[in-house]
Structure formats: structure tokens, C-alpha cells
The first five atom37 places (N, CA, C, CB, O) and aatype in JSON, in Angstrom:
{
  "aatype": [20, 20, 20, 20, 20, 20, 20, 20, 20, 20, 20, 20, 20, 20, 20, 20, 20, 20, 20, 20, 20, 20, 20, 20, 20, 20, 20, 20, 20, 20, 20, 20, 20, 20, 20, 20, 20, 20, 20, 20, 20, 20, 20, 20, 20, 20, 20, 20, 20, 20, 20, 20, 20, 20, 20, 20, 20, 20, 20, 20, 20, 20, 20, 20, 20, 20, 20, 20, 20, 20, 20, 20, 20, 20, 20, 20, 20, 20, 20, 20, 20, 20, 20, 20, 20, 20, 20, 20, 20, 20, 20, 20, 20, 20, 20, 20, 20, 20, 20, 20, 20, 20, 20, 20, 20, 20, 20, 20, 20, 20, 20, 20, 20],
  "atom_mask": [
    [1, 1, 1, 1, 1],
    [1, 1, 1, 1, 1],
    [1, 1, 1, 1, 1],
    [1, 1, 1, 1, 1],
    [1, 1, 1, 1, 1],
    [1, 1, 1, 1, 1],
    [1, 1, 1, 1, 1],
    [1, 1, 1, 1, 1],
    [1, 1, 1, 1, 1],
    [1, 1, 1, 1, 1],
    [1, 1, 1, 1, 1],
    [1, 1, 1, 1, 1],
    [1, 1, 1, 1, 1],
    [1, 1, 1, 1, 1],
    [1, 1, 1, 1, 1],
    [1, 1, 1, 1, 1],
    [1, 1, 1, 1, 1],
    [1, 1, 1, 1, 1],
    [1, 1, 1, 1, 1],
    [1, 1, 1, 1, 1],
    [1, 1, 1, 1, 1],
    [1, 1, 1, 1, 1],
    [1, 1, 1, 1, 1],
    [1, 1, 1, 1, 1],
    [1, 1, 1, 1, 1],
    [1, 1, 1, 1, 1],
    [1, 1, 1, 1, 1],
    [1, 1, 1, 1, 1],
    [1, 1, 1, 1, 1],
    [1, 1, 1, 1, 1],
    [1, 1, 1, 1, 1],
    [1, 1, 1, 1, 1],
    [1, 1, 1, 1, 1],
    [1, 1, 1, 1, 1],
    [1, 1, 1, 1, 1],
    [1, 1, 1, 1, 1],
    [1, 1, 1, 1, 1],
    [1, 1, 1, 1, 1],
    [1, 1, 1, 1, 1],
    [1, 1, 1, 1, 1],
    [1, 1, 1, 1, 1],
    [1, 1, 1, 1, 1],
    [1, 1, 1, 1, 1],
    [1, 1, 1, 1, 1],
    [1, 1, 1, 1, 1],
    [1, 1, 1, 1, 1],
    [1, 1, 1, 1, 1],
    [1, 1, 1, 1, 1],
    [1, 1, 1, 1, 1],
    [1, 1, 1, 1, 1],
    [1, 1, 1, 1, 1],
    [1, 1, 1, 1, 1],
    [1, 1, 1, 1, 1],
    [1, 1, 1, 1, 1],
    [1, 1, 1, 1, 1],
    [1, 1, 1, 1, 1],
    [1, 1, 1, 1, 1],
    [1, 1, 1, 1, 1],
    [1, 1, 1, 1, 1],
    [1, 1, 1, 1, 1],
    [1, 1, 1, 1, 1],
    [1, 1, 1, 1, 1],
    [1, 1, 1, 1, 1],
    [1, 1, 1, 1, 1],
    [1, 1, 1, 1, 1],
    [1, 1, 1, 1, 1],
    [1, 1, 1, 1, 1],
    [1, 1, 1, 1, 1],
    [1, 1, 1, 1, 1],
    [1, 1, 1, 1, 1],
    [1, 1, 1, 1, 1],
    [1, 1, 1, 1, 1],
    [1, 1, 1, 1, 1],
    [1, 1, 1, 1, 1],
    [1, 1, 1, 1, 1],
    [1, 1, 1, 1, 1],
    [1, 1, 1, 1, 1],
    [1, 1, 1, 1, 1],
    [1, 1, 1, 1, 1],
    [1, 1, 1, 1, 1],
    [1, 1, 1, 1, 1],
    [1, 1, 1, 1, 1],
    [1, 1, 1, 1, 1],
    [1, 1, 1, 1, 1],
    [1, 1, 1, 1, 1],
    [1, 1, 1, 1, 1],
    [1, 1, 1, 1, 1],
    [1, 1, 1, 1, 1],
    [1, 1, 1, 1, 1],
    [1, 1, 1, 1, 1],
    [1, 1, 1, 1, 1],
    [1, 1, 1, 1, 1],
    [1, 1, 1, 1, 1],
    [1, 1, 1, 1, 1],
    [1, 1, 1, 1, 1],
    [1, 1, 1, 1, 1],
    [1, 1, 1, 1, 1],
    [1, 1, 1, 1, 1],
    [1, 1, 1, 1, 1],
    [1, 1, 1, 1, 1],
    [1, 1, 1, 1, 1],
    [1, 1, 1, 1, 1],
    [1, 1, 1, 1, 1],
    [1, 1, 1, 1, 1],
    [1, 1, 1, 1, 1],
    [1, 1, 1, 1, 1],
    [1, 1, 1, 1, 1],
    [1, 1, 1, 1, 1],
    [1, 1, 1, 1, 1],
    [1, 1, 1, 1, 1],
    [1, 1, 1, 1, 1],
    [1, 1, 1, 1, 1],
    [1, 1, 1, 1, 1]
  ],
  "atom_positions": [
    [[-18.64, -30.49, -89.42], [-19.68, -29.97, -88.79], [-19.01, -28.97, -87.77], [-20.57, -31.08, -88.18], [-19.55, -27.9, -87.46]],
    [[-17.75, -29.42, -87.25], [-17.28, -28.46, -86.25], [-17.0, -27.26, -86.74], [-16.19, -28.85, -85.6], [-17.19, -26.28, -86.01]],
    [[-16.54, -27.11, -87.96], [-16.22, -25.8, -88.45], [-17.44, -24.92, -88.62], [-15.49, -25.92, -89.74], [-17.36, -23.7, -88.44]],
    [[-18.62, -25.54, -88.98], [-19.8, -24.84, -89.17], [-20.52, -24.37, -87.76], [-20.72, -25.75, -90.02], [-21.18, -23.33, -87.62]],
    [[-20.28, -25.25, -86.85], [-20.79, -24.72, -85.44], [-19.87, -23.73, -84.91], [-20.92, -25.87, -84.35], [-20.36, -22.85, -84.2]],
    [[-18.58, -23.73, -85.14], [-17.54, -22.65, -84.67], [-17.89, -21.38, -85.44], [-15.93, -23.1, -84.97], [-17.81, -20.31, -84.83]],
    [[-18.25, -21.37, -86.71], [-18.48, -20.25, -87.36], [-19.86, -19.74, -86.93], [-18.34, -20.46, -88.8], [-20.07, -18.53, -87.05]],
    [[-20.8, -20.51, -86.46], [-22.0, -19.96, -86.05], [-22.02, -19.37, -84.65], [-22.99, -20.94, -86.18], [-22.77, -18.46, -84.34]],
    [[-21.14, -19.95, -83.82], [-20.79, -19.39, -82.42], [-20.09, -18.03, -82.55], [-19.82, -20.4, -81.6], [-20.44, -17.06, -81.87]],
    [[-19.12, -17.99, -83.43], [-18.24, -16.86, -83.63], [-19.25, -15.73, -84.22], [-16.94, -17.25, -84.69], [-19.21, -14.59, -83.75]],
    [[-20.06, -16.03, -85.13], [-20.98, -15.1, -85.78], [-21.96, -14.66, -84.61], [-21.77, -15.81, -87.08], [-22.15, -13.46, -84.4]],
    [[-22.5, -15.5, -83.95], [-23.4, -15.15, -82.79], [-22.67, -14.14, -81.77], [-23.82, -16.53, -82.0], [-23.23, -13.11, -81.38]],
    [[-21.47, -14.5, -81.42], [-20.74, -13.7, -80.51], [-20.39, -12.28, -81.19], [-19.45, -14.49, -80.07], [-20.4, -11.3, -80.45]],
    [[-20.13, -12.15, -82.36], [-19.84, -10.95, -83.09], [-21.2, -10.17, -83.18], [-19.2, -11.28, -84.53], [-21.23, -8.95, -83.03]],
    [[-22.3, -10.88, -83.45], [-23.57, -10.17, -83.5], [-23.98, -9.61, -82.12], [-24.66, -11.11, -84.03], [-24.56, -8.52, -82.08]],
    [[-23.73, -10.25, -81.08], [-23.91, -9.97, -79.62], [-22.99, -8.8, -79.33], [-23.57, -11.27, -78.67], [-23.46, -7.83, -78.72]],
    [[-21.76, -8.79, -79.69], [-20.84, -7.64, -79.47], [-21.33, -6.34, -80.09], [-19.47, -7.96, -80.02], [-21.36, -5.27, -79.49]],
    [[-21.76, -6.57, -81.48], [-22.32, -5.46, -82.18], [-23.48, -4.9, -81.58], [-22.64, -5.8, -83.47], [-23.6, -3.67, -81.53]],
    [[-24.46, -5.76, -81.06], [-25.65, -5.24, -80.45], [-25.29, -4.47, -79.06], [-26.66, -6.45, -80.21], [-25.92, -3.49, -78.67]],
    [[-24.33, -4.96, -78.46], [-24.0, -4.45, -77.13], [-23.3, -3.02, -77.58], [-22.96, -5.56, -76.2], [-23.67, -2.04, -76.93]],
    [[-22.5, -2.84, -78.41], [-21.84, -1.71, -78.9], [-22.91, -0.58, -79.24], [-20.98, -2.12, -80.14], [-22.87, 0.58, -78.84]],
    [[-23.85, -1.15, -80.05], [-24.94, -0.21, -80.51], [-25.8, 0.25, -79.42], [-25.82, -0.86, -81.54], [-26.26, 1.39, -79.43]],
    [[-26.05, -0.67, -78.39], [-26.77, -0.29, -77.22], [-26.03, 0.69, -76.34], [-27.09, -1.49, -76.46], [-26.68, 1.53, -75.72]],
    [[-24.67, 0.64, -76.23], [-23.85, 1.43, -75.53], [-23.88, 2.85, -76.13], [-22.51, 0.84, -75.49], [-24.02, 3.83, -75.39]],
    [[-23.75, 2.97, -77.45], [-23.68, 4.18, -78.22], [-25.11, 4.86, -78.11], [-23.24, 3.88, -79.76], [-25.16, 6.08, -77.94]],
    [[-26.34, 4.07, -78.19], [-27.62, 4.76, -77.87], [-27.67, 5.22, -76.48], [-28.8, 3.86, -78.11], [-28.19, 6.31, -76.26]],
    [[-27.16, 4.5, -75.47], [-27.41, 4.82, -74.2], [-26.36, 6.19, -73.87], [-27.15, 3.43, -73.26], [-26.76, 7.04, -73.07]],
    [[-25.23, 6.32, -74.44], [-24.39, 7.4, -74.33], [-24.99, 8.57, -75.06], [-23.05, 7.05, -74.83], [-24.77, 9.7, -74.63]],
    [[-25.74, 8.37, -76.14], [-26.28, 9.48, -76.81], [-27.55, 9.97, -75.98], [-26.64, 9.07, -78.31], [-27.79, 11.17, -75.84]],
    [[-28.2, 9.16, -75.54], [-29.4, 9.61, -74.71], [-28.95, 10.28, -73.45], [-30.33, 8.41, -74.35], [-29.68, 11.13, -72.93]],
    [[-27.87, 9.98, -72.94], [-27.34, 10.64, -71.72], [-26.93, 11.98, -72.1], [-26.15, 9.88, -71.09], [-27.23, 12.95, -71.41]],
    [[-26.16, 12.1, -73.33], [-25.74, 13.37, -73.85], [-26.89, 14.29, -74.1], [-24.98, 13.18, -75.08], [-26.81, 15.48, -73.8]],
    [[-28.1, 13.69, -74.72], [-29.17, 14.56, -74.87], [-29.83, 15.08, -73.72], [-30.05, 13.98, -75.59], [-30.35, 16.2, -73.7]],
    [[-29.83, 14.22, -72.66], [-30.34, 14.68, -71.35], [-29.48, 15.89, -70.7], [-30.34, 13.44, -70.37], [-30.0, 16.86, -70.13]],
    [[-28.13, 15.7, -70.86], [-27.22, 16.74, -70.32], [-27.42, 18.0, -71.12], [-25.71, 16.28, -70.37], [-27.43, 19.1, -70.55]],
    [[-27.58, 17.88, -72.41], [-27.82, 19.11, -73.26], [-29.1, 19.72, -72.94], [-27.81, 18.81, -74.75], [-29.15, 20.95, -72.93]],
    [[-30.16, 19.03, -72.65], [-31.4, 19.57, -72.31], [-31.34, 20.25, -70.96], [-32.43, 18.53, -72.34], [-31.96, 21.29, -70.75]],
    [[-30.59, 19.66, -70.03], [-30.39, 20.27, -68.65], [-29.57, 21.55, -68.91], [-29.59, 19.23, -67.59], [-29.99, 22.57, -68.35]],
    [[-28.56, 21.64, -69.6], [-27.77, 22.75, -69.94], [-28.59, 23.78, -70.56], [-26.67, 22.38, -70.81], [-28.41, 24.94, -70.2]],
    [[-29.53, 23.5, -71.49], [-30.32, 24.56, -72.06], [-31.34, 25.08, -71.16], [-30.96, 24.13, -73.27], [-31.74, 26.23, -71.29]],
    [[-31.8, 24.27, -70.2], [-32.66, 24.71, -69.15], [-31.96, 25.74, -68.36], [-33.09, 23.58, -68.28], [-32.42, 26.87, -68.16]],
    [[-30.78, 25.29, -67.89], [-29.98, 26.15, -66.82], [-29.71, 27.52, -67.67], [-28.38, 25.34, -66.25], [-29.88, 28.59, -67.08]],
    [[-29.33, 27.52, -68.97], [-29.03, 28.75, -69.69], [-30.26, 29.67, -69.78], [-28.51, 28.41, -71.09], [-30.16, 30.89, -69.69]],
    [[-31.44, 29.0, -69.96], [-32.69, 29.85, -69.98], [-32.83, 30.5, -68.6], [-34.02, 28.97, -70.33], [-33.06, 31.71, -68.5]],
    [[-32.68, 29.66, -67.52], [-32.96, 30.28, -66.08], [-31.95, 31.31, -65.92], [-32.86, 29.19, -64.8], [-32.33, 32.39, -65.46]],
    [[-30.72, 31.16, -66.24], [-29.66, 32.31, -66.15], [-30.17, 33.46, -66.8], [-28.29, 31.96, -66.79], [-30.19, 34.53, -66.19]],
    [[-30.62, 33.37, -68.08], [-31.04, 34.53, -68.86], [-32.18, 35.31, -68.12], [-31.52, 34.06, -70.3], [-32.22, 36.54, -68.03]],
    [[-33.15, 34.43, -67.58], [-34.22, 35.05, -66.93], [-33.79, 35.76, -65.69], [-35.25, 34.08, -66.64], [-34.3, 36.85, -65.42]],
    [[-32.89, 35.2, -64.92], [-32.34, 35.83, -63.68], [-31.62, 37.01, -64.1], [-31.42, 34.9, -62.86], [-31.79, 38.02, -63.42]],
    [[-30.78, 37.06, -65.16], [-30.0, 38.28, -65.61], [-30.99, 39.32, -66.07], [-28.97, 37.94, -66.8], [-30.74, 40.5, -65.85]],
    [[-32.04, 38.98, -66.65], [-33.12, 40.0, -67.12], [-33.77, 40.51, -65.82], [-34.28, 39.31, -68.16], [-34.0, 41.72, -65.8]],
    [[-34.1, 39.81, -64.73], [-34.65, 40.23, -63.56], [-33.7, 41.15, -62.88], [-35.0, 39.1, -62.75], [-34.13, 42.14, -62.28]],
    [[-32.44, 40.87, -62.94], [-31.39, 41.78, -62.21], [-31.37, 43.14, -62.9], [-29.85, 41.14, -62.24], [-31.33, 44.2, -62.27]],
    [[-31.42, 43.07, -64.31], [-31.26, 44.28, -65.06], [-32.4, 45.13, -64.8], [-31.09, 44.04, -66.51], [-32.28, 46.35, -64.86]],
    [[-33.63, 44.52, -64.49], [-34.84, 45.38, -64.3], [-34.8, 45.81, -62.85], [-36.23, 44.6, -64.66], [-35.26, 46.93, -62.6]],
    [[-34.33, 45.11, -61.9], [-34.12, 45.66, -60.61], [-33.19, 46.7, -60.51], [-33.75, 44.73, -59.77], [-33.42, 47.6, -59.7]],
    [[-32.05, 46.72, -61.28], [-31.09, 47.8, -61.39], [-31.68, 48.99, -61.95], [-29.96, 47.42, -62.18], [-31.46, 50.1, -61.46]],
    [[-32.49, 48.8, -63.06], [-33.11, 50.07, -63.56], [-34.11, 50.59, -62.55], [-33.82, 49.86, -64.95], [-34.3, 51.81, -62.48]],
    [[-34.77, 49.75, -61.75], [-35.9, 50.13, -60.81], [-35.09, 50.91, -59.65], [-36.82, 48.72, -60.2], [-35.6, 51.89, -59.1]],
    [[-33.84, 50.45, -59.32], [-33.15, 51.15, -58.24], [-32.62, 52.45, -58.85], [-31.98, 50.26, -57.59], [-32.62, 53.37, -58.04]],
    [[-32.2, 52.73, -59.96], [-31.8, 53.91, -60.45], [-32.98, 54.89, -60.51], [-31.18, 53.7, -61.74], [-32.8, 56.07, -60.23]],
    [[-34.08, 54.45, -60.84], [-35.34, 55.34, -61.02], [-35.76, 55.64, -59.45], [-36.68, 54.47, -61.97], [-36.2, 56.76, -59.18]],
    [[-35.64, 54.78, -58.57], [-35.94, 55.11, -57.06], [-35.0, 55.97, -56.53], [-35.97, 53.92, -56.16], [-35.37, 56.68, -55.6]],
    [[-33.73, 56.08, -56.97], [-32.67, 56.78, -56.25], [-32.53, 58.21, -57.12], [-31.18, 55.82, -56.2], [-31.77, 59.09, -56.72]],
    [[-33.2, 58.35, -58.15], [-33.17, 59.64, -58.96], [-33.86, 60.68, -58.14], [-33.88, 59.5, -60.39], [-34.79, 60.47, -57.37]],
    [[-33.24, 61.96, -58.42], [-33.81, 63.09, -57.75], [-35.22, 63.29, -58.11], [-33.06, 64.29, -58.04], [-36.0, 63.73, -57.27]],
    [[-35.61, 62.99, -59.34], [-37.06, 63.17, -59.76], [-37.95, 62.33, -58.76], [-37.3, 62.64, -61.35], [-39.02, 62.78, -58.33]],
    [[-37.46, 61.13, -58.41], [-38.39, 60.39, -57.48], [-38.31, 60.77, -56.1], [-38.18, 58.97, -57.53], [-39.31, 60.8, -55.39]],
    [[-36.94, 61.11, -55.59], [-36.66, 61.26, -54.18], [-37.34, 62.58, -53.66], [-35.1, 61.28, -53.95], [-37.98, 62.54, -52.61]],
    [[-37.21, 63.68, -54.36], [-37.81, 64.92, -53.93], [-39.35, 64.74, -53.61], [-37.6, 65.99, -55.04], [-39.77, 65.0, -52.49]],
    [[-40.04, 64.36, -54.46], [-41.56, 64.25, -54.12], [-41.81, 63.33, -52.99], [-42.4, 63.74, -55.35], [-42.65, 63.57, -52.12]],
    [[-41.08, 62.28, -52.99], [-41.39, 61.3, -51.87], [-40.84, 61.88, -50.47], [-40.69, 59.82, -52.2], [-41.46, 61.65, -49.43]],
    [[-39.72, 62.59, -50.49], [-39.37, 63.33, -49.26], [-40.24, 64.4, -48.83], [-38.12, 63.89, -49.39], [-40.41, 64.62, -47.63]],
    [[-40.86, 65.14, -49.82], [-41.71, 66.03, -49.48], [-43.11, 65.59, -48.94], [-41.79, 66.78, -50.52], [-43.73, 66.14, -48.03]],
    [[-43.51, 64.52, -49.68], [-44.78, 63.93, -49.15], [-44.65, 63.13, -47.81], [-45.36, 62.99, -50.22], [-45.46, 63.32, -46.9]],
    [[-43.64, 62.26, -47.69], [-43.54, 61.31, -46.54], [-42.92, 62.07, -45.3], [-42.63, 60.0, -46.95], [-43.32, 61.85, -44.16]],
    [[-41.96, 62.94, -45.56], [-41.17, 63.46, -44.42], [-41.44, 65.07, -44.31], [-39.55, 63.12, -44.65], [-41.01, 65.62, -43.3]],
    [[-42.0, 65.68, -45.08], [-42.36, 67.16, -45.09], [-41.13, 67.94, -45.4], [-42.98, 67.64, -43.7], [-41.03, 69.1, -45.01]],
    [[-40.1, 67.3, -46.14], [-38.93, 68.02, -46.38], [-39.19, 68.94, -47.69], [-37.71, 67.01, -46.55], [-40.13, 68.76, -48.46]],
    [[-38.25, 69.93, -47.8], [-38.31, 70.81, -48.94], [-36.92, 71.08, -49.36], [-39.05, 72.1, -48.64], [-35.95, 70.81, -48.65]],
    [[-36.82, 71.67, -50.66], [-35.56, 71.95, -51.15], [-35.07, 73.35, -50.61], [-35.6, 71.88, -52.68], [-35.81, 74.33, -50.68]],
    [[-33.86, 73.43, -50.11], [-33.34, 74.63, -49.62], [-33.33, 75.75, -50.65], [-32.02, 74.38, -49.11], [-33.02, 75.53, -51.82]],
    [[-33.65, 76.88, -50.22], [-33.62, 78.07, -50.96], [-32.3, 78.97, -50.81], [-34.82, 78.85, -50.57], [-31.47, 78.6, -49.98]],
    [[-32.11, 79.88, -51.39], [-30.81, 80.71, -51.29], [-30.65, 81.22, -49.87], [-30.81, 81.98, -52.31], [-29.57, 81.22, -49.28]],
    [[-31.88, 81.69, -49.32], [-31.84, 82.33, -47.96], [-31.58, 81.29, -46.86], [-33.18, 83.08, -47.65], [-31.19, 81.61, -45.74]],
    [[-31.82, 80.09, -47.24], [-31.64, 78.98, -46.2], [-30.17, 78.44, -46.15], [-32.63, 77.76, -46.53], [-29.82, 77.67, -45.25]],
    [[-29.36, 78.85, -47.09], [-28.09, 78.36, -47.08], [-27.02, 79.18, -46.36], [-27.74, 78.16, -48.37], [-26.92, 80.4, -46.48]],
    [[-26.27, 78.44, -45.64], [-25.12, 79.23, -44.78], [-23.86, 78.78, -45.36], [-25.1, 78.9, -43.09], [-23.67, 77.58, -45.59]],
    [[-22.89, 79.79, -45.65], [-21.58, 79.41, -46.25], [-20.58, 79.63, -45.08], [-21.2, 80.32, -47.6], [-20.46, 80.69, -44.47]],
    [[-19.95, 78.62, -44.87], [-18.79, 78.62, -43.74], [-17.34, 79.04, -44.42], [-18.63, 76.97, -43.02], [-17.04, 78.77, -45.58]],
    [[-16.6, 79.68, -43.59], [-15.33, 79.98, -44.03], [-14.42, 79.0, -44.29], [-14.8, 80.71, -43.25], [-14.54, 78.01, -43.57]],
    [[-13.57, 78.97, -45.07], [-12.62, 77.93, -45.38], [-11.71, 77.6, -44.09], [-11.74, 78.41, -46.62], [-11.63, 78.4, -43.15]],
    [[-11.08, 76.44, -44.1], [-10.37, 76.18, -42.94], [-9.2, 77.01, -42.6], [-9.99, 74.93, -42.98], [-8.79, 77.07, -41.44]],
    [[-8.59, 77.71, -43.65], [-7.37, 78.73, -43.33], [-7.93, 79.88, -42.46], [-6.68, 79.4, -44.78], [-7.27, 80.31, -41.51]],
    [[-9.1, 80.36, -42.78], [-9.56, 81.47, -42.11], [-9.87, 81.05, -40.71], [-10.72, 82.09, -42.81], [-9.59, 81.84, -39.81]],
    [[-10.46, 79.82, -40.4], [-10.81, 79.41, -39.2], [-9.5, 79.16, -38.45], [-11.71, 78.26, -39.29], [-9.51, 79.42, -37.24]],
    [[-8.48, 78.72, -38.95], [-7.27, 78.64, -38.25], [-6.57, 80.04, -37.85], [-6.37, 77.84, -39.09], [-5.73, 80.08, -36.95]],
    [[-6.93, 81.04, -38.47], [-6.3, 82.41, -38.19], [-6.99, 83.02, -36.92], [-6.47, 83.44, -39.5], [-6.42, 83.83, -36.19]],
    [[-8.32, 82.54, -36.73], [-9.01, 82.99, -35.55], [-8.37, 82.46, -34.12], [-10.49, 82.52, -35.69], [-7.89, 81.33, -34.03]],
    [[-8.4, 83.28, -33.14], [-7.81, 82.67, -31.87], [-8.84, 81.71, -31.28], [-7.41, 83.82, -30.77], [-10.06, 81.88, -31.26]],
    [[-8.14, 80.66, -30.79], [-9.1, 79.53, -30.18], [-9.29, 79.81, -28.68], [-8.46, 77.95, -30.36], [-8.42, 80.39, -28.04]],
    [[-10.31, 79.45, -28.21], [-10.64, 79.6, -26.76], [-9.58, 78.82, -25.88], [-12.13, 79.05, -26.47], [-9.06, 77.82, -26.38]],
    [[-9.25, 79.19, -24.68], [-8.36, 78.38, -23.85], [-8.99, 77.03, -23.63], [-8.06, 79.08, -22.48], [-10.22, 76.89, -23.65]],
    [[-8.22, 76.12, -23.45], [-8.81, 74.68, -23.17], [-8.68, 74.38, -21.76], [-8.07, 73.53, -23.99], [-9.47, 73.56, -21.3]],
    [[-7.88, 74.88, -21.06], [-7.65, 74.68, -19.61], [-8.5, 75.46, -18.72], [-6.29, 74.99, -19.27], [-8.57, 76.66, -18.99]],
    [[-9.13, 75.06, -17.76], [-10.09, 76.02, -16.89], [-9.26, 77.1, -16.22], [-10.9, 75.19, -15.7], [-9.79, 78.2, -16.03]],
    [[-8.03, 76.87, -15.86], [-7.37, 77.79, -14.96], [-6.79, 78.9, -15.85], [-6.25, 77.05, -14.08], [-6.38, 79.89, -15.25]],
    [[-6.69, 78.88, -17.11], [-6.35, 79.86, -17.92], [-7.43, 80.71, -18.56], [-5.62, 79.33, -18.8], [-7.15, 81.72, -19.21]],
    [[-8.67, 80.25, -18.37], [-9.85, 80.88, -18.82], [-10.16, 82.22, -18.0], [-11.01, 79.86, -18.71], [-9.97, 82.22, -16.78]],
    [[-10.62, 83.32, -18.63], [-10.89, 84.43, -17.92], [-12.39, 84.26, -17.38], [-10.65, 85.7, -18.81], [-13.28, 83.75, -18.06]],
    [[-12.54, 84.67, -16.21], [-13.73, 84.68, -15.55], [-14.48, 86.0, -15.78], [-13.49, 84.41, -14.15], [-13.9, 87.08, -15.65]],
    [[-15.75, 85.89, -16.11], [-16.66, 87.18, -16.38], [-17.12, 87.56, -14.94], [-18.07, 86.88, -17.47], [-17.54, 86.68, -14.18]],
    [[-17.05, 88.84, -14.58], [-17.66, 89.29, -13.36], [-19.09, 89.35, -13.17], [-17.23, 90.46, -13.13], [-19.55, 89.75, -12.1]]
  ]
}
């Protein structure tokens, strides 16, 4: 009888260990599925944010374009595009350096009568 009860105890212990191992595998797999679901949710959120960013960048390009700025400046600020007669061309720096500079000290300046 001792052998039979030892075998039953050992079998019961083995069955309990097997059930514990299966429970641990099930728990680990459920945690992995939860983590994968969270990862999938975060990847979808990242994709949405990237799409919003791309849309915002396109909107910025449109708003910064000359096609949009000119009418807005004309309408809101009363500005206009300069015409050829409105433009003044300045001489290059080399020509400006050749011109005499006015005296900087008051004692050397000529007085007008």
C-alpha cells in the first residue's frame, strides 16, 4: 500500500506542477497579447500624429506661398507689389568707398556762412 499511496502523491504532485506550468504559460501569453495590443494602439496613434504633422506642413507651405501671401498682404495691410518705377538701385560698395566721406570730427567740418 505504501507504494500505491506514494505513486498517487507523486502523480498528484506532477499533475499540480503541470497545471501550474500551464497556468503560467497562459498568464504569460495573455500579458504578451496585452503588450502587443498596446504596441499596436501606440503605432496607430503615431501614424495619426505623423499624418497630422504632414498635413500641417502642407498647410504651412500653402500659407507661406507667394500665391497666398500677396492677396493677404494686399487685403489686410494694403500692400502692393513694387513696380519698376518704385525700385531704387544702389551702387555697389566699391563705388561707395571711392566717394569722399564727410568729416567725423566737428572741428574739421566746414561751416556754411
